[in-house]
SEROLUM-650506 format. One line per 5 residues: for each residue x, y, z of N, C-alpha, C. Coordinates in steps of 0.1 Angstrom, whole numbers, m for minus. Atoms other than C-alpha are relative to their C-alpha. Layout:
BEGIN
X Y Z X Y Z X Y Z  ...
% end
This chain:
BEGIN
12 0 14 1319 1230 1328 m1 14 0  3 m16 0 1316 1263 1313 m14 2 3  11 m4 m5 1287 1275 1326 m14 1 m13  11 1 8 1262 1281 1295 1 m16 m11  0 16 2 1268 1243 1286 m5 m6 5
8 6 m10 1256 1238 1315 m10 0 3  10 m2 0 1227 1255 1313 m10 m9 m12  5 2 10 1219 1243 1279 m1 m14 3  m1 12 2 1225 1209 1290 m13 m8 10  14 2 m11 1200 1212 1319 m18 2 m3
9 m3 7 1179 1224 1298 m10 m13 m11  2 7 12 1177 1199 1269 m1 m14 11  3 10 m8 1174 1172 1298 m11 5 6  13 m4 m9 1144 1189 1317 m10 m5 m20  6 0 7 1130 1183 1278 0 m12 1
m3 11 1 1140 1149 1275 m9 m10 7  8 11 m9 1122 1133 1304 m13 m5 m1  13 5 9 1097 1113 1296 m16 2 10  7 m4 m4 1064 1124 1305 m13 m12 11  12 10 m4 1040 1099 1327 m11 5 1
14 m2 0 1004 1099 1319 m4 m9 m2  6 11 0 976 1075 1320 m10 m2 m8  8 m3 10 967 1079 1289 m3 m17 m6  9 17 2 945 1050 1269 12 m4 m9  m12 9 9 969 1025 1251 m8 m8 m6
9 7 13 955 1020 1218 m1 m9 m7  m3 8 11 957 990 1198 m2 3 m17  0 m5 13 960 991 1162 m9 m10 m4  8 3 10 929 969 1153 m12 12 10  12 m12 m3 907 998 1179 3 13 m6
m2 m4 7 925 1019 1160 m7 1 m13  8 2 13 911 1007 1129 m15 m1 0  18 m2 m3 873 1001 1142 m1 16 5  7 m16 m3 874 1035 1155 m2 9 m13  m6 m11 14 886 1052 1122 m14 m6 m5
14 3 10 856 1031 1102 m12 4 5  9 m2 m2 832 1043 1125 2 23 0  0 m13 1 845 1077 1127 6 15 m11  m6 m9 8 863 1092 1099 m10 4 m11  10 m9 1 843 1117 1080 3 m8 m13
0 2 18 859 1104 1039 m10 m15 6  6 8 0 845 1074 1053 m14 m7 m3  15 m3 3 807 1088 1061 m2 5 m6  7 m8 10 808 1109 1029 1 m10 m3  7 9 5 813 1075 1011 m18 m10 2
16 4 m5 783 1059 1030 m10 10 m4  7 m1 m1 762 1086 1021 m1 2 m14  5 0 12 769 1086 983 1 m16 m5  7 9 m1 762 1051 987 m14 m2 0  18 m3 m3 728 1058 997 m10 9 m11
7 m9 12 724 1081 971 m4 m7 m17  m6 8 9 738 1060 947 m16 m11 4  10 5 1 708 1036 957 m9 9 5  14 m6 6 680 1061 955 m1 m1 m18  1 m6 22 684 1065 914 m5 m20 0
7 12 4 674 1027 917 m8 0 3  9 1 m8 647 1028 934 m3 8 m9  5 m11 9 637 1059 911 m1 m7 m8  0 5 12 645 1038 880 m11 m12 1  12 12 m3 623 1009 895 m16 5 2
16 m6 1 594 1032 901 m5 5 m18  6 m4 16 597 1043 866 m5 m10 m12  8 15 6 584 1008 855 m15 6 2  19 m4 m7 546 1019 871 0 13 m11  5 m8 1 526 1040 860 m1 10 4
1 m16 m8 522 1076 864 m14 11 m1  17 m3 m1 495 1094 880 3 16 4  0 m12 m7 489 1128 884 m17 4 m5  7 m7 5 460 1151 889 2 17 2  3 m16 0 451 1193 879 m10 2 3
11 m4 m3 430 1219 885 4 11 m9  m2 m14 2 427 1252 871 m17 7 1  10 m14 m6 403 1286 886 12 6 m12  m1 m11 4 400 1311 865 m12 10 m2  13 m9 3 384 1342 860 0 10 m4
m3 m12 12 376 1367 832 m11 13 3  6 m13 5 363 1400 827 m3 4 m17  0 1 13 347 1410 798 m10 17 m2  7 m8 m2 335 1448 799 m13 4 m13  12 0 7 313 1446 766 m10 m13 2
4 12 m1 295 1417 770 m15 4 m5  16 0 3 258 1408 750 m6 m7 8  7 10 m8 232 1390 768 m2 m10 m14  1 10 16 231 1355 746 7 m4 m5  m12 m1 8 263 1360 733 4 m14 11
m7 11 m4 287 1330 731 14 6 8  m13 m5 m8 318 1331 754 13 m2 m10  m12 8 8 351 1322 742 2 m9 1  0 12 m5 352 1288 759 m11 m9 m5  15 11 6 318 1280 742 m11 5 0
15 2 m9 295 1287 767 m11 15 m4  8 m5 9 264 1306 757 m7 10 12  9 m9 m6 257 1338 780 m18 m2 8  11 5 m2 229 1329 801 m1 22 7  3 m15 m9 233 1370 821 13 9 m5
m10 m10 8 253 1405 810 5 3 7  m14 5 m5 277 1393 839 13 11 m3  m12 m1 8 307 1412 831 12 m9 8  m8 9 m3 327 1389 855 m3 m12 m2  3 8 0 328 1354 851 11 m9 3
m12 6 m6 346 1325 866 m4 m16 m8  1 17 3 350 1285 856 10 m6 1  m10 13 m4 371 1253 866 5 m10 m10  1 16 5 384 1224 852 10 m8 9  m4 11 m10 394 1192 871 5 m8 m9
m3 10 3 412 1164 857 10 m8 3  m10 10 m4 433 1136 862 7 m13 m10  m10 9 12 461 1116 839 11 m12 5  m9 11 1 480 1085 835 4 m4 m9  m8 5 15 507 1077 812 10 m11 11
m6 13 m5 525 1043 813 14 m2 m14  m10 3 10 558 1031 793 0 m11 m1  3 12 1 547 999 779 14 m9 m3  m12 4 8 578 992 759 9 11 m7  m10 m9 4 609 1013 750 15 m7 m4
m16 2 3 637 991 738 4 m6 11  m13 8 m16 644 976 777 5 13 4  m11 m13 m11 661 1010 781 m4 4 11  7 m3 m17 639 1015 817 8 m13 4  m1 12 m4 650 978 824 17 5 1
m16 m3 m6 689 987 817 2 10 5  m1 m14 m6 685 1019 834 3 m6 11  4 8 m16 675 997 866 16 m8 0  m14 8 m1 707 978 858 13 6 m1  m9 m9 m3 727 1007 854 1 0 17
m1 m5 m15 720 1020 886 4 m5 10  m6 13 m14 725 988 906 14 m2 m1  m11 2 1 762 987 891 4 13 9  m3 m18 m7 764 1028 904 3 m5 9  3 5 m11 755 1014 935 10 m12 7
m5 11 3 777 985 934 14 9 3  m12 m6 m1 805 1009 926 m3 14 11  m3 m7 m13 801 1034 953 m1 m11 10  m2 16 m4 799 1003 974 15 m1 5  m10 6 6 830 993 963 7 10 1
m12 m10 m2 846 1026 965 2 7 13  m2 m1 m9 836 1030 1001 8 m13 6  m13 10 m3 856 1000 1008 14 m1 m2  m18 m5 0 886 1014 991 3 7 5  m8 m9 m8 888 1041 1012 1 m7 16
m3 4 m15 883 1025 1042 10 m10 1  m14 5 m3 912 1001 1033 10 8 m5  m10 m8 0 933 1028 1025 2 6 12  m1 m10 m10 929 1045 1055 9 m10 14  m6 7 m6 934 1013 1071 15 m5 2
m10 m4 4 968 1012 1053 8 7 6  m6 m11 m5 978 1045 1064 2 1 14  3 2 m9 967 1036 1101 14 m7 4  m8 11 m5 990 1006 1104 13 9 m3  m13 m8 6 1021 1029 1089 2 9 11
2 m5 m12 1013 1053 1113 4 m1 17  m1 3 m14 1013 1033 1141 12 m9 3  m16 10 m4 1045 1009 1137 13 18 m4  m5 m14 m5 1059 1046 1131 4 2 15  2 m8 m12 1051 1055 1161 11 m12 8
m5 10 m4 1061 1021 1174 21 6 m1  m15 m6 9 1096 1028 1158 7 11 7  0 m11 m9 1096 1060 1175 7 0 10  m6 2 m19 1095 1048 1211 9 m4 5  m15 11 m3 1121 1021 1203 15 12 1
m11 m11 m1 1145 1051 1190 4 7 12  m5 m7 m9 1140 1070 1219 8 m8 10  m7 9 m10 1151 1043 1242 15 m3 0  m10 1 2 1179 1036 1222 9 16 m1  m4 m10 m4 1189 1073 1225 1 5 9
m3 m3 m16 1184 1077 1260 11 m8 3  m15 m1 m8 1211 1050 1265 16 5 m7  m6 m6 8 1231 1064 1241 6 10 12  m4 m15 m7 1229 1097 1262 8 m6 14  m7 2 m13 1236 1079 1294 16 m12 2
m20 2 3 1272 1063 1280 5 14 1  m5 m13 2 1276 1097 1269 4 10 16  m3 m7 m12 1270 1113 1303 14 m9 8  m10 3 m5 1290 1085 1321 16 4 m5  m6 m5 7 1318 1096 1294 3 14 9
m5 m16 m4 1319 1128 1303 m2 m1 16  m5 1 m14 1319 1118 1344 14 m5 0  m15 2 m2 1352 1100 1337 11 10 m2  m9 m9 5 1365 1128 1317 3 10 13  m1 m7 m6 1356 1152 1340 9 m4 11
m4 2 m6 1376 1133 1366 13 m1 m1  m15 m2 10 1410 1130 1341 m1 16 0  m1 m16 m2 1405 1164 1338 7 4 14  m7 m2 m5 1413 1168 1374 15 m3 3  m9 6 m5 1438 1146 1377 14 6 m9
m10 m11 11 1456 1164 1344 0 m11 m11  m1 6 14 1450 1131 1320 m6 7 m10  12 m3 6 1427 1151 1301 m2 15 m3  5 m12 0 1423 1182 1288 m13 8 m1  13 m4 2 1397 1211 1285 m3 m4 m11
5 3 14 1391 1206 1249 m8 m16 2  8 14 1 1383 1170 1253 m10 m1 8  7 6 m11 1366 1171 1280 m17 10 m4  6 m5 6 1346 1199 1258 m9 m11 m13  7 9 13 1341 1167 1231 m10 m2 6
12 7 m9 1323 1152 1257 m12 2 5  16 m3 m2 1297 1177 1265 m2 1 m12  2 m4 9 1295 1185 1235 m14 m17 m13  10 13 m1 1280 1145 1229 m7 0 10  10 4 m8 1261 1145 1258 m11 13 m4
15 m9 m2 1242 1177 1248 m1 m8 m18  8 7 13 1238 1160 1210 m9 m9 m2  8 10 m3 1225 1129 1226 m16 5 5  11 m7 m4 1201 1152 1241 m10 3 m6  13 m3 13 1186 1164 1209 m2 m7 m4
7 18 m1 1183 1130 1200 m12 1 1  11 8 m5 1163 1121 1225 m11 7 m4  13 m9 m3 1141 1151 1223 m3 1 m18  1 1 17 1143 1148 1183 m9 m14 m4  9 13 m8 1128 1109 1191 m18 7 5
18 m2 m1 1098 1121 1208 m4 12 m4  13 m10 9 1082 1149 1187 3 m8 m10  7 10 9 1086 1125 1161 m14 m12 10  7 7 m10 1065 1102 1185 m10 10 m5  10 m12 m3 1043 1132 1187 m4 8 m10
5 m2 9 1041 1141 1158 m10 m11 m7  9 13 3 1030 1106 1142 m13 m4 7  13 3 m9 1004 1105 1173 m6 11 m8  12 m15 9 991 1138 1155 m6 m3 m11  3 7 11 988 1123 1123 m9 m12 5
2 13 m6 974 1089 1135 m16 6 7  15 m3 m5 946 1110 1155 m6 6 m10  3 m10 14 938 1136 1126 m5 m17 m7  6 16 10 930 1096 1109 m11 m3 8  10 7 m10 908 1085 1137 m11 13 5
9 m12 2 889 1123 1136 m1 3 15  m2 m1 m14 898 1128 1175 6 11 m3  m3 m17 m1 901 1168 1181 m1 3 13  m4 m7 m18 902 1168 1223 10 m8 3  m11 1 m5 929 1172 1242 4 m16 9
2 12 m11 928 1137 1260 17 m5 m6  m5 9 4 961 1123 1260 m2 m17 m7  m3 11 10 968 1096 1234 15 m10 0  m9 6 6 990 1069 1227 m1 m17 m2  0 12 11 994 1033 1215 4 m13 10
m4 9 m7 994 999 1230 15 m6 m4  m12 5 3 1033 988 1229 5 m15 m8  1 6 2 1041 960 1210 15 m12 3  m17 3 m10 1066 934 1230 7 m10 m13  m7 14 6 1072 904 1204 4 12 m14
m4 m4 18 1086 928 1171 16 m8 m3  m14 5 12 1119 908 1165 m8 m13 m1  5 6 6 1096 881 1163 m4 2 m13  8 m1 12 1072 897 1140 11 4 m16  m6 3 7 1105 907 1119 3 m8 m6
m5 8 7 1118 875 1114 m11 m11 m5  8 8 6 1083 858 1102 0 m2 m13  1 6 15 1082 837 1067 m8 20 m5  6 m9 10 1073 865 1041 m8 m5 m14  11 6 16 1044 855 1012 4 2 m4
m4 4 9 1053 846 986 m8 10 m15  0 m6 5 1051 874 958 m14 m1 m8  2 0 8 1031 859 932 m15 m5 5  16 1 m7 1004 847 960 m8 14 1  9 m19 m6 996 882 974 m8 8 m13
9 m6 10 990 891 940 m13 m5 m9  9 12 5 969 862 925 m10 2 12  11 m3 m10 946 869 961 m3 14 m8  0 m19 3 948 911 952 m8 m2 m9  6 m1 14 931 904 918 m14 m3 4
12 11 0 903 880 934 m10 10 13  6 m3 m10 896 905 966 m2 16 m4  m5 m10 4 916 939 958 m16 13 m3  13 m10 7 882 969 955 7 2 m13  1 m9 13 902 990 928 m6 m12 m9
6 1 13 900 962 905 m15 m4 m4  17 0 1 862 952 914 m6 13 m5  1 m19 8 861 994 903 0 m2 m15  6 1 10 869 986 874 m1 m11 m7  11 11 6 854 956 865 m15 5 m3
6 m5 m3 829 974 875 m9 9 m11  1 m13 13 830 1004 847 m3 m15 m12  0 13 7 834 973 824 m17 m1 m8  16 7 2 800 960 830 m7 13 m3  7 m10 8 784 998 827 2 m3 m11
2 m5 16 794 1001 795 m6 m10 m4  7 13 6 785 966 784 m19 5 m1  16 m3 0 747 981 795 m1 13 m7  3 m18 9 752 1018 778 m2 m4 m9  m4 6 15 761 1002 748 m22 m6 m4
17 4 4 725 984 745 m7 10 5  14 m9 1 707 1010 757 6 11 m12  m3 m15 11 728 1037 731 m13 m13 m17  8 7 14 717 1010 702 m17 m4 3  9 m6 7 683 1011 712 m9 10 m2
6 m10 2 673 1042 707 0 m1 m14  11 m3 15 657 1035 669 m6 m8 1  16 6 m5 634 1007 688 m12 10 2  13 m4 m4 602 1016 688 m3 2 18  2 5 m17 586 1029 723 m18 3 0
18 1 m1 546 1023 733 0 1 11  7 m5 m15 532 1039 760 m13 7 m1  10 m1 m1 498 1044 773 m3 10 9  2 m16 m7 479 1074 786 m17 m7 1  13 m2 1 447 1076 798 m7 9 9
2 m8 m9 424 1103 818 m17 4 m2  14 m3 m3 394 1120 829 m2 12 4  1 m15 m2 383 1153 833 m13 9 0  15 m10 m3 352 1179 842 4 15 m1  m8 m12 m3 349 1215 844 m16 5 2
11 m12 m1 321 1245 854 m1 9 m2  0 m16 3 314 1279 848 m13 5 6  9 m9 m2 294 1306 865 m10 8 m12  9 m8 9 283 1316 827 m14 m9 0  14 10 5 260 1285 828 m10 4 14
11 m1 m11 225 1286 851 m2 m14 5  2 11 m11 228 1251 862 10 0 10  m6 6 m14 241 1241 894 10 m5 m7  m16 2 3 280 1233 896 m2 m20 3  m3 11 m3 274 1198 902 m12 m6 m7
5 7 15 251 1188 873 10 4 m9  m6 m2 12 278 1206 852 12 m3 3  m11 11 m1 305 1187 866 m4 m13 m3  5 16 10 281 1154 855 1 6 m10  3 4 20 275 1166 818 12 2 0
m11 2 15 308 1177 812 12 m8 5  m14 10 m4 327 1151 827 4 m15 m12  m7 0 12 350 1132 800 8 m10 4  m10 6 m4 370 1101 804 6 m11 m16  m5 4 14 394 1087 774 10 m5 5
m14 12 m1 427 1066 770 7 m2 m14  m4 2 9 451 1054 742 10 m1 0  m12 4 m4 477 1040 732 7 9 m16  m6 m2 13 509 1056 712 17 m4 m3  m11 4 13 538 1046 686 9 6 0
m10 m9 5 565 1062 684 14 m6 m3  m6 9 3 589 1053 661 10 10 m7  m13 m12 5 625 1068 654 4 m2 m15  m2 0 17 631 1076 615 14 3 m4  m12 m6 1 659 1100 613 6 4 20
m2 m6 m12 677 1108 642 17 9 1  m13 m14 m2 707 1130 633 13 m6 4  m10 5 m8 731 1103 643 2 m3 15  m1 3 m14 723 1104 676 1 m14 6  m4 12 m7 722 1069 682 15 m7 m4
m13 m1 2 752 1060 662 15 5 10  m8 m5 m12 770 1084 683 3 m3 14  3 6 m16 757 1074 717 6 m15 m1  3 9 m9 763 1039 711 18 1 m5  m18 3 3 806 1043 694 3 5 14
m6 m1 m9 810 1062 724 m2 m7 15  3 11 m9 797 1036 748 9 m8 m2  m5 11 2 814 1014 729 23 2 4  m15 m4 m5 853 1036 734 1 m2 14  m4 2 m12 845 1039 767 0 m12 12
m2 12 m2 841 1000 774 16 1 m2  m16 7 3 876 997 758 15 8 5  m4 m6 m13 885 1029 781 6 m2 17  1 6 m14 877 1010 810 8 m13 m4  m9 12 0 895 977 802 16 8 m1
m10 m5 m6 923 998 799 7 6 10  0 m8 m11 922 1013 831 2 m13 9  m4 11 m4 917 977 842 17 m7 1  m15 5 m1 952 966 829 9 13 4  m5 m7 m9 966 995 842 3 4 16
2 1 m19 953 991 876 9 m10 9  m5 15 m5 967 955 880 13 2 m4  m14 m8 m4 1001 965 867 2 8 9  m3 m5 m12 1001 989 893 0 m5 12  4 11 m11 986 963 919 12 m5 m1
m13 9 m2 1016 940 911 13 7 3  m13 m10 0 1044 970 912 m6 4 14  m2 m7 m11 1033 982 944 m3 m10 10  3 12 m7 1025 945 958 19 m8 m3  m14 5 7 1064 937 942 9 6 6
m9 m11 m6 1079 967 959 m3 m3 16  m1 8 m20 1063 955 998 5 m12 2  m6 13 m1 1078 921 988 17 2 0  m17 m8 0 1116 937 980 1 7 10  0 m9 m13 1112 960 1009 2 m10 9
m2 5 m11 1104 930 1033 10 m10 m3  m6 7 2 1125 908 1020 18 4 2  m14 m12 1 1157 930 1014 3 8 17  1 m8 m8 1148 949 1047 2 m13 13  1 13 m16 1144 912 1069 14 m7 m2
m9 5 3 1178 902 1054 8 8 5  m10 m10 m5 1195 936 1065 m2 m3 18  5 m8 m11 1174 935 1099 11 m12 8  m8 11 m8 1194 898 1106 19 4 0  m12 m5 m3 1229 911 1098 2 16 7
m1 m15 m4 1222 949 1115 m1 m6 20  m2 2 m15 1217 928 1147 9 m9 2  m12 2 0 1246 911 1145 11 11 m1  m4 m15 1 1266 941 1138 m3 10 10  9 m5 m13 1248 955 1167 13 m8 10
m8 11 m8 1262 930 1187 15 3 4  m14 1 0 1300 932 1174 3 16 7  m4 m20 m2 1296 977 1180 m5 m3 16  0 m1 m18 1285 969 1217 11 m7 2  m7 1 m7 1312 951 1225 9 2 m4
m13 m14 8 1339 972 1207 m1 8 11  8 m21 m7 1319 1003 1225 8 m9 12  m2 1 m14 1326 986 1260 14 m8 2  m15 0 2 1361 974 1252 7 13 0  m14 m10 m5 1376 1007 1243 m9 9 14
4 m5 m14 1349 1023 1272 13 m5 13  m4 7 m12 1367 999 1299 19 11 m4  m16 m10 3 1408 1014 1279 m6 13 0  m1 m17 1 1397 1050 1278 m1 2 9  7 m4 m14 1384 1051 1316 20 m5 6
m18 9 m3 1426 1027 1315 6 12 m5  m8 m12 8 1438 1061 1294 8 m8 m10  m6 4 16 1444 1036 1266 m6 2 m11  2 m7 12 1424 1051 1243 m7 16 5  3 m19 m1 1416 1089 1234 m12 5 m4
16 m8 5 1385 1110 1228 1 m7 m10  4 2 15 1386 1107 1193 m7 m15 m4  7 12 m1 1385 1069 1194 m7 m11 6  13 8 m7 1360 1065 1219 m10 9 m5  9 m6 8 1337 1091 1200 m5 m11 m12
8 4 11 1337 1069 1171 1 m11 4  5 8 m4 1333 1040 1183 m15 m1 7  12 m6 m6 1302 1056 1205 m12 3 m14  8 m8 14 1288 1071 1169 0 m16 m7  0 14 5 1297 1032 1152 m12 m6 8
10 8 m3 1272 1017 1179 m13 4 0  11 m14 5 1247 1045 1174 m4 1 m11  4 m3 13 1244 1042 1139 m4 m16 m1  m2 15 m3 1250 1001 1145 m24 m3 6  15 1 m12 1212 1004 1167 m7 3 m9
14 m5 8 1193 1027 1142 3 m9 m8  6 6 12 1199 1009 1111 m9 m11 4  15 8 m7 1186 976 1133 m18 4 m2  18 m4 m3 1157 994 1144 m8 5 m13  5 m2 17 1152 1007 1108 m9 m9 m8
5 12 4 1154 973 1091 m12 m6 5  7 7 m12 1134 960 1118 m13 3 m1  14 m4 4 1106 982 1114 m9 0 m10  2 1 16 1109 984 1076 m8 m19 m3  7 12 6 1101 947 1073 m9 m6 11
15 3 m4 1075 944 1100 m12 8 m8  9 m9 4 1056 970 1082 0 m7 m17  0 8 12 1061 953 1044 m6 m12 3  4 10 0 1055 919 1056 m19 1 7  16 m7 m7 1019 937 1074 m4 2 m14
7 m9 11 1012 954 1039 m4 m12 m11  m4 12 8 1017 921 1021 m13 m11 6  11 10 m2 992 900 1042 m15 12 m4  10 m7 1 971 929 1042 m7 m1 m17  3 2 17 970 930 1000 m8 m19 m1
1 16 3 968 887 1005 m12 6 0  12 7 m5 938 883 1027 m10 13 7  4 m9 m4 925 918 1036 2 3 13  0 m1 m15 936 918 1075 15 2 0  m16 m7 m3 967 933 1090 6 m13 12
m7 10 m14 985 911 1119 3 12 10  m1 m7 m17 978 923 1152 11 m1 8
% end
């Protein structure tokens, strides 16, 4: 054998050797639970929900009166002052002090009694916004779960693909060993042996490529789980994959009907329509009167008076209150514009809802078509694999007896590998799409 071929095959063999680890075997449910607790996008959505809830609390507090206190302390300098003159603040000077001091103290309360129910509708609008934040959080969580199951099944598929390629590699090594024996006795040429060596090298490459796919899908799954340490990571291998691929496919209409009731994407657009209804009411209320009440107390003191500060505060104490009615007469089309925009926003939300329903149906229909067609392909591929395996075994025996040439043997082996890959692909595509249908139907995954 050519020494370069030998070194290349040896290197690939070392790369293809399985690495024995004690990595934790993550189940699908464990991956989902961990992501829901640690995924940063989900945590950010939770913070948005908390912020929206603060807006609700603030709008509720706006129904209560507001209360504020204020004070001002001022120092005045009057360089040319006359005794007995009246200062700018109304006090009669009792001295000729050029520097004077005065202070004021007040407490004021304001309360909006009625403003066309805009304040109450603001509460309802903020409550709907808070609900939408919760809905968006659920939408994100479901989207991440969907990605997790896709990566999880891809890893299962790639792991089984490694086994198939390893089996193919063993077959190629047996053929190469047999070819070398035949070369020694003159029943095979060096060119044919070189083809067998090339087949071994190709199968080595396929094994390494499959292992690389597993590592890449694991990396993407770890990213979703927000795992950043270098500890070994692996998933639990499901043994009942054949049964899962042959399970019944949910009907298209039943999945769609359930999804319309439960999917948060649909609820989000319905929420937007409800918000538009309230916005319309608030816009129309702009031409209604606003009734508000106010009350306050105040007092003051100054150094210009000879009376002590306590007496000044008592003497200058004042208490008052009143009602204010504000009636809009002409608002430069502000109310009409706001109302029309709110109506247009509602119409847009209705169209968005219809568009999302169509998109949802198309998504479910695609999963259903893929599940149905791949399940039928899997059944056919299983038969094809068995036939290809029996054919290859016969070709291999005939090759050992010198009845078949290298081209026929490689063709038979390639046909077997193709059949096995087709079976694997159709099986795991079926499992994936059936899981997605169940997910859209009841919000849970087959674990």
